[in-house]
C-alpha positions in Angstrom: 118.4 105.4 119.8 119.3 103.8 123.2 121.9 105.9 125.1 125.0 104.3 126.6 124.4 102.8 130.1 125.4 104.9 133.1 128.6 103.9 134.9 128.0 102.7 138.4 130.8 102.7 141.1 130.6 100.3 144.1 129.3 102.3 147.0 129.2 100.9 150.5 127.0 102.3 153.2 127.7 101.2 156.8 125.2 101.6 159.6 126.9 101.0 163.0 126.8 103.1 166.1 130.4 102.3 167.0 133.0 104.6 165.4 135.7 102.0 165.8 133.8 99.6 163.6 133.4 102.3 161.0 137.1 103.0 161.0 138.0 99.3 160.7 135.8 98.9 157.7 137.2 102.0 156.1 140.7 100.7 156.5 139.6 97.3 155.0 138.2 99.0 151.9 140.9 101.7 151.5 143.1 99.7 149.2 140.1 99.2 146.8 140.3 102.2 144.6 136.9 101.6 142.9 134.9 101.3 146.2 133.4 104.4 147.8 132.5 104.2 151.5 130.6 106.2 154.1 129.7 105.4 157.7 126.5 106.4 159.4 126.6 106.2 163.3 123.1 107.4 163.8 120.5 104.8 162.8 117.8 107.4 162.9 119.5 109.1 159.9 120.3 106.0 158.1 117.4 106.0 155.6 117.9 109.7 154.6 121.7 109.4 154.2 121.5 106.1 152.3 119.0 107.5 149.9 121.3 110.5 149.2 124.4 108.2 148.8 122.8 105.6 146.5 124.7 102.6 147.8 125.2 99.4 145.9 125.4 97.5 149.2 124.4 98.2 152.7 126.3 96.9 155.8 124.2 97.1 158.9 124.8 96.2 162.6 122.0 94.4 164.4 122.6 95.8 167.9 122.2 99.6 168.1 120.6 102.1 170.5 117.2 103.6 169.8 116.3 101.4 166.8 116.3 97.6 166.7 118.4 96.2 163.9 115.7 93.9 162.6 113.3 96.9 162.4 115.9 98.9 160.5 116.3 96.1 158.0 112.5 96.2 157.4 112.7 100.0 157.0 115.3 99.6 154.3 113.1 97.0 152.6 110.1 99.3 152.7 111.9 102.3 151.2 111.2 102.9 147.5 114.7 103.9 146.6 116.5 101.3 148.8 114.4 98.2 148.8 116.4 96.5 146.1 119.8 97.4 147.5 121.6 94.3 148.8 121.9 94.4 152.6 124.5 92.5 154.6 123.7 92.1 158.3 126.7 92.4 160.7 126.4 90.6 164.0 128.6 89.6 166.9 127.1 86.2 167.2 126.8 83.1 164.9 123.3 82.2 165.9 121.0 80.2 163.5 117.8 81.9 164.8 119.3 85.4 164.4 120.3 84.5 160.9 116.9 83.2 160.1 115.2 86.3 161.5 117.5 88.6 159.5 116.8 86.8 156.2 113.1 86.8 157.0 113.3 90.6 157.6 114.9 91.0 154.1 118.6 90.7 154.5 120.6 89.3 151.6 123.6 88.1 153.6 125.0 87.6 157.1 128.5 88.2 158.5 129.9 87.9 162.0 131.8 91.1 162.5 134.3 91.8 161.7 135.2 89.3 159.0 138.5 88.8 157.2 139.2 91.7 154.8 139.3 89.4 151.7 135.9 87.9 152.6 134.3 91.3 153.2 135.6 92.7 149.9 134.5 89.6 148.0 131.0 89.7 149.4 130.7 93.5 148.8 131.8 93.0 145.2 129.5 90.0 144.6 126.4 91.8 145.9 127.3 95.1 144.3 127.8 93.4 140.9 124.3 91.9 141.1 122.7 95.2 142.0 124.6 97.2 139.3 123.4 94.6 136.8 119.9 95.2 138.0 120.3 99.0 137.6 121.8 98.6 134.1 118.9 96.3 133.1 116.4 98.8 134.4 118.1 101.7 132.7 118.3 99.8 129.4 114.6 99.0 129.7 113.7 102.6 130.4 115.8 103.8 127.5 114.3 101.2 125.2 110.8 102.1 126.4 111.5 105.8 125.7 113.0 105.0 122.3 109.9 102.9 121.4 107.6 105.7 122.5 109.5 108.2 120.4 109.5 105.8 117.5 105.7 105.2 117.9 105.2 109.0 117.9 107.3 109.4 114.8 105.5 106.5 113.1 102.1 108.1 113.9 103.3 111.3 112.4 104.5 109.5 109.3 101.3 107.5 109.0 99.3 110.8 109.2 101.5 112.2 106.4 100.9 109.1 104.2 97.1 109.6 104.7 97.4 113.3 104.1 98.7 112.8 100.5 96.0 110.4 99.5 93.4 112.1 97.3 90.2 113.8 98.4 86.9 112.2 97.1 86.0 113.6 93.7 82.6 114.3 92.1 83.1 116.3 88.9 83.0 115.9 85.1 80.9 112.8 85.4 83.4 111.0 87.7 82.9 110.0 91.3 85.5 108.4 93.5 85.7 106.5 96.8 88.6 104.6 98.3 89.7 102.7 101.4 93.3 102.4 102.7 94.0 100.2 105.7 97.7 99.3 106.2 98.5 95.9 107.7 101.3 97.6 109.8 101.6 101.1 111.2 103.2 102.0 107.9 102.3 100.1 104.8 103.8 99.9 101.3 100.8 100.9 99.3 99.9 104.3 97.9 97.6 105.6 95.3 96.0 108.7 93.8 94.4 110.5 90.9 94.7 113.9 89.5 93.9 115.9 86.3 96.8 116.0 83.9 94.9 118.6 82.0 91.2 119.6 81.7 90.2 116.4 79.9 92.5 113.7 81.2 92.4 112.1 84.6 95.5 110.1 85.7 94.7 107.1 88.0 97.5 105.1 89.7 98.2 102.7 92.5 101.5 101.2 93.5 102.5 98.5 96.0 106.0 98.4 97.5 107.3 95.0 98.6 107.4 94.7 102.4 106.1 97.1 105.1 107.5 99.6 107.5 109.4 102.8 107.3 111.6 102.0 104.3 108.8 100.8 102.0 106.6 103.7 103.1 109.3 106.2 102.2 109.7 104.7 98.8 105.9 104.6 98.3 105.5 108.2 99.2 108.5 109.3 97.1 107.1 107.4 94.0 103.6 108.7 94.5 104.8 112.3 94.9 106.7 112.0 91.6 103.5 110.9 89.9 101.4 113.5 91.6 103.8 116.4 90.8 104.6 115.0 87.3 108.3 115.6 88.0 109.7 113.0 85.7 111.6 115.0 83.0 110.6 114.7 79.4 107.8 112.2 80.1 104.3 112.4 78.6 102.0 111.7 81.5 99.2 111.0 79.1 101.1 107.9 77.9 100.9 105.2 80.6 103.7 103.0 79.3 106.1 106.0 79.1 105.3 106.7 82.7 106.1 103.1 83.8 109.4 103.1 81.8 110.4 106.4 83.5 109.4 105.1 87.0 111.4 101.9 86.4 114.5 103.9 85.4 114.1 106.3 88.3 113.5 103.8 91.1 115.9 101.0 90.4 116.0 98.6 93.4 119.8 98.7 93.9 119.4 102.4 94.7 116.5 101.8 97.0 117.7 99.2 99.5 116.6 96.4 97.2 113.0 97.5 97.3 110.8 97.4 94.3 107.1 97.9 93.6 104.2 96.9 91.4 102.2 99.6 89.7 99.1 100.3 87.6 98.7 103.6 85.8 95.8 104.7 83.7 94.6 107.9 81.9 90.9 108.5 81.3 89.8 110.8 78.5 86.5 112.5 79.5 85.8 113.5 75.9 86.2 110.2 74.3 85.3 108.0 77.3 88.4 105.9 76.6 90.8 104.6 79.3 94.4 103.9 78.4 96.5 101.9 80.9 99.7 100.1 81.6 100.8 97.9 84.5 104.1 96.5 85.9 103.7 93.2 87.8 100.4 94.5 89.3 97.1 92.8 89.6 94.6 93.7 87.0 92.2 96.6 87.6 88.5 95.6 87.1 86.1 97.6 84.9 82.6 96.4 85.9 79.6 97.2 83.8 76.2 95.6 83.4 77.1 92.5 85.4 80.4 91.8 83.7 84.0 92.5 84.6 86.9 93.3 82.2 90.4 92.7 83.6 92.7 95.6 82.7 96.3 94.5 82.7 99.3 94.6 80.4 102.6 92.6 80.3 105.4 94.1 82.3 107.8 93.3 85.1 107.9 94.8 88.6 109.0 98.4 88.7 112.6 98.8 89.7 113.6 95.2 89.2 115.7 95.6 86.1 116.8 98.5 83.9 115.6 99.1 80.4 112.3 97.3 80.8 109.6 97.6 78.2 106.0 98.4 79.1 103.0 98.6 76.8 99.8 100.6 76.7 96.3 99.2 76.2 93.0 101.0 76.0 89.3 100.3 76.5 86.1 102.2 76.1 84.3 103.0 79.3 80.5 102.7 79.3 78.4 105.1 81.2 77.5 103.7 84.6 80.6 101.5 84.8 82.9 101.3 87.8 86.7 101.0 87.7 88.3 99.2 90.7 92.0 99.7 91.2 93.6 97.8 94.0 96.6 96.0 95.5 96.8 92.2 95.9 96.2 92.5 99.7 92.5 92.9 98.8 92.1 89.4 97.6 95.2 87.4 98.7 93.6 86.7 102.1 94.0 83.5 104.0 90.6 82.4 105.2 89.7 80.8 108.5 89.4 77.4 106.8 93.0 77.5 105.7 92.3 78.3 102.0 93.1 81.5 100.1 90.6 83.8 98.6 91.1 84.6 95.0 90.9 87.3 92.3 87.9 85.3 90.9 86.2 85.5 94.3 86.8 89.3 94.5 85.5 89.8 90.9 82.3 87.9 91.7 81.8 89.9 94.9 82.3 93.3 93.2 79.9 92.3 90.3 77.2 91.3 92.8 77.5 94.3 95.1 77.7 96.8 92.2 74.5 95.4 90.9 72.9 95.5 94.3 74.0 99.0 95.2 73.9 100.6 91.8 75.0 104.2 92.0 75.4 104.1 95.7 78.8 104.3 97.4 79.9 101.7 100.0 81.0 98.7 97.9 84.6 99.0 99.1 83.5 99.2 102.8 81.3 96.1 102.3 84.3 94.3 100.7 86.6 95.1 103.6 84.0 93.8 106.1 83.6 90.7 104.0 87.3 90.1 103.8 87.9 90.8 107.5 85.1 88.3 108.4 86.6 85.6 106.2 90.1 86.1 107.6 88.9 85.8 111.1 92.0 87.5 112.6 92.7 90.8 114.3 94.7 92.1 111.3 95.0 91.4 107.6 98.3 90.1 106.4 98.8 92.8 103.7 97.7 96.4 103.0 94.1 96.8 101.9 94.0 99.5 99.3 91.3 100.0 96.7 89.9 102.9 94.7 86.6 103.0 92.8 86.0 105.4 90.0 82.3 105.6 88.9 81.5 106.9 85.5 78.1 108.4 85.9 
């Protein structure tokens, strides 16, 4: 959050060796309640005192003992804290060459001393306003930069947390898993996981929240934690359609800043080698075996879109040696360099070919990501790239 800008008073710093000039200027400015003023008679102390006073405008005589006025102007312009402060040169003569030299040295204005009070005050206010605007702009920039750095730090922590809740690779009970998650933004809207509901049943799930950023990531994490902890009351987590119904009722979009998500949820029975599944507005998962792909998808709207939605459960036997790919649409809805869009059919063909080529080896998903990235020919993909592979060995 950007703090309120600091208030800046008009502060006039006069450098003139004559006390009478300092007194005259003081009297001219005395009626102006919002203007602070100090007078420095010793030009050798001018830089030190000015840096301590933080003026919004400097008035400086050109004819002084010990230090030449033009040289002092250059000193002011070379000082890190004073180089941007408007400087008005005071001179006893109206000479074009003197004016030109003063401006060349870095002066912002030129007055023949002593000018009329109204003119002096007007010029002080004009130059001070410009300098104060500069200070406020710089302060706003610094505050914004600090805020962005803090936000980036918090987003990095949030991104680390999202990664931390994703499942560890698994190799047990004839099941091996691998996955890749690459958000299109610092925080994406995809999340996924798998866990043992009991000793014989593995739940597998992936959801894709609309949009990206902090809000979608928070919803995604909340939803995935509900699934992982099985905290939906009176829900049979072995029944995929019942899980989607409960998720739809729990995460209605009007209660979640108009955000919704698509979802695929399956349960694999290791004893019967049967996979039961249900989906809500989500791309089909692909069960690939012996050079063929079966699309696993059921009718059902997006999760959170409307209350009282009906979802259905389907099931399929899983042959030994098969691979189940569960993914979000960002894996295949990719604009290619020739202006066309890749497709689910293209993804299916790629996975069939690479599964046949690699067999039991891991690495299909990594090859897919490299392939998609090469086709897209851009620095980032337009959507999150999320995919799990479960191999039934």
